[in-house]
N, C-alpha and C positions, 0 to 999 in steps of 0.2 A: 226303752225300746228295741234298741242294736239288737240286745244281748237277749232281751227272749225272740228276736226272730231267729237269732244267730242259733237258741235254744230249739225254737221250732223246726227249725231245718234240717238238727241232726238227729232228731226223733222221729222227724218225717225216713230219713235213710233210714236208721232201722226200723224203722215200720215198712217197713219196702223187704229189708231183709228176711224181716219175720214172715208178715204175710202174704209176700211175692215170692218167698223162696232163693232171690237173690245170693249168693254167695262169690261174686269177681267183687274185689277189694278194689278194682277201679272205677266199676262203674256205681258203688256205695258210694265214695269218697266225693262224686261228679254231679250226685244227688246232694248233696249234707255239703257243696261246697258254691254251684249257681242256685243267684237268687234271684225265685221265680214271679216275686212283684217286680223285675224288671224285666221281665217280658210281659208282662199284661198288664201294661197301665195301673195307672192310679185308681184309685176308688174312688168309688166301689166297685166293687169288682163282681161277674155274675156268677156266682158258679153253680155248674150243675150236677143233679143226680139220678141213675138210670131208671126207668117206670117197671114195676113188674104190669107190664099191661098187655092184653090180646089188642084191645085193638084203641084206638088214637096216640095221643107221643109219647114218646120212650124218654124222651129228655123232659126235664122241669127243671126250670132257673130261677136260684134265691140270691138276696142281694147279701151283701156284706159289706161293710161303709168302714170300717178304719183298721179292725188289727191286722196286718199280713200276716200275722199268723196260721189268721182263715186257712189263707191259699197251702198251708203244709200240710196239706192230706191227701188223699188217693182220687183226687178229683179233678171233672175237666171245668176249665175256668171258660167261658166266650168270650173272645176277639173281635165275633163278626155276627150276633147273632141274627141279622137276620137273614144273612148269609149260610148260617150252623157250620161256622169256622171259631175251631175253641182249639184249646193250649196242648187238650188231648191226653190220657187216661195215665200217671207215668206209669202204676203196676204196669200195664200193656210193657211200655218204653219200653220198661228197667229189662222185665225179661223178655223182650225179643234182643235186647243188647246182651242179656247174658245167653242167649241163642246163639247171634251171630258175630261176639267175640271182638265187637274193635280191639286191636292192638297197638300199641304205643307204638310209631313213625308212620303210621297209616296214610295214606292220602284219602281223604272218604271225599263222595258228592252225594250231599242230602237234597233231593230235590220235594219240592212244596214245605219249605222252610218254614211258613210261619214267620213268628217275630223271630224265633233265633234259638229257644229257649233246649228242647232236646242237640240243637246244632250246638248249643256252649257246652250239653253233656258231652256228646262226642271228641267233642274240641280238649277238654278234661283229659280225656280217656288217654287218645291219641297223642297227648300231652305237645310239648313242644314243640320235639321233630316230628310234629304229622300236621296235617294241613286238614278242615273241611272245607270247600264250597258249598256254599247256598243257594237255590234258584228257585224263586218265588216269582207268582205271576204276576199276584194283586200289589201293582205298585207304593204302594200305601201299608201296608205290614211288611214286605223289603225294604219302603226307609226305616220302620220303626226297625225291625233287625238290624238294619247298619248299625240304626243305632244303641240299639242296645247291646252289639256282640264291641264295642270298641274295647272294652278291657281282653281281648281276642286274638294279638298279633296273627294267629295263625289260621283266625276265619276270617274268609269274604261270603260276599253278601250281590249277586247280580238277579237284577229282573227277568225271568225269562219263564219261558213254559218247560225246560229241559228237555225235550222232544229228539233233541236233536245232542249227543256229546260227542267228545270227541274220545279217538280209540285206542281198547289199550291201557288207561290212562288213570283208570280209580282201583284199588284194596275192596273200597268196601260202597257200594251204590245204597244212601237208606230212600225211598219213596213213601211221601206220606197224603199218599190222594189215590183214591181206587181206578185201575186200571181194569179193565176187560182179560188182554194178555198181554204177556211179557214184548213189548217194546224189542225192535230187531238193535235196538244202538244202545240199547242200556248191557244187550245181552255182548255185544262188541266194545264196550266199554271196560267190562270187566279184566283184568289184568288176571294172569295163573291163578289159581289160586284168590282169587277175586271172589265176591258174596254180592246177590244182588238181594236186599228185600224189599215187599211192595204187599198191598193188600189186589187182591185177584178180585174183583165183586160183579155182579149182578146188578143189572138196573133195579133199582122199586117205587111203587107210586111215589117214592119223593123222592122231583127231577136233578134234586140238589147231591144226592147220597144214597149208595148202595149199601148191601151185607154184603160180606162172603167170608174169605180167611185170608192170614198171611199168608204170603209165599217165599222162601227162603232160594236159592237158588244158589251155587257153589259151580263157577268154574276149576273144574282144574289143568293139569302143566300140562297134559297132552290134548287140552279143548275142549273135554265131553261136559256136561251139564247135571250134576247129582239137582234133585229138589225134591225138597220137603215143604207139607201144612203142618204149620205152628199153630195156630190159634184163626176162631171165627174173629174177623170185627166187622166194624162199618164205619168207611168212610166219606168222605164230600168228596166226589167227579174227578179224577186228573183230565182238565180240559185237555181234550186234541187225544187221549189215550183209551178212548172208546168206539168200538165199533159193533152194528147191532148184531152180522155174522156172527162172532164171536160170543156176543154176550148170550145169542139163541146155542151153542153149542155150549155155552158152559152151563147154561142154565139146564140142557137136557144134562151132561153130566151129574149139577148137582141131586137134578130128580133121580136118574135111575144109581146114581150107583156112589152117592153121599159116605154109604157106612167104609167104602172102600179108601176112601180121600187119603187115609194114612197110611193106606200103601205104597205111593207115590215116591216112585225115587230119580226118577232121571225126570229130563227133558229133551227129546229128544228131538234134533233139526234135519235129520234125515228123513226122506219117501220114503212112507213104507204105505201098508194098505192097512187101514182098519182093525185090530184084532183084540184079541184077548187080556195084552197085557198093556191096551193104552188107554188114559180112563179117563181124559182128552182129547182128542185127536184131531188137528185142523191142517189145510194143506201146508203152511208156514210152522207151526209144531204139535210135537204131543209129549204132553205128558202120559209117564209109563209108570208100570211098576215091577218093569224091567232095570236091572243096574246099569248108574250110568256105561257107557263106553261099549 
């Protein structure tokens, strides 16, 4: 059985290489090494499939009872089905890591780390000279993550919400829950050349989650912030990271200027009037078509 699971894990990484177009060897090797079954609990597993529906639920779960090889597919796995928390889509995270390029020796912060599967993937990529700090608001999920990550001495997990973090401490911040705006503490937490990856999402009829897109923000050595949208995404809400006014402005930007989201180039924090170069303009920040700086 162990040999079958190991073969399935390597096939899983190869499938991500071909189907998701992953070319970074360190990312593929991490997916081939990290035992997903260690992070999703014992069987039976509830494996989700997305439904192409105009109405009704967009996710449907089916039960797999014994073979761990079943979880080495590009599927989400329920961690807390009642609260719609799952282990995440492997191809999505593989593509995001390809975009953000975690590097050996970097210091990484993973907010909303769940049970720690993608935290372990990050830990494999940054290697023994790098560190990964996970923060998880659910005490139960944080406990499970701590137990599951004992094999990675470069990882620590702390229960908490991650709203306030250390200043200029992180090379990479990865957020696994949706916010209506980039938090100021996250931006100030980046080192020069640091990157922030998070879901920028609007409220939806579902009170626990929202739709939007992954936004990558990169800080230059001079302190300017480049910004670009990577891919549409749906995530559970980040507790404390949602503001009704920001949600309203984001919804307006999506309705009026959605086709131009791909033209966003910078996050501005200077005071200026809203104009033709603004995709999303607020009093606190602006996602702009202008080049950073």
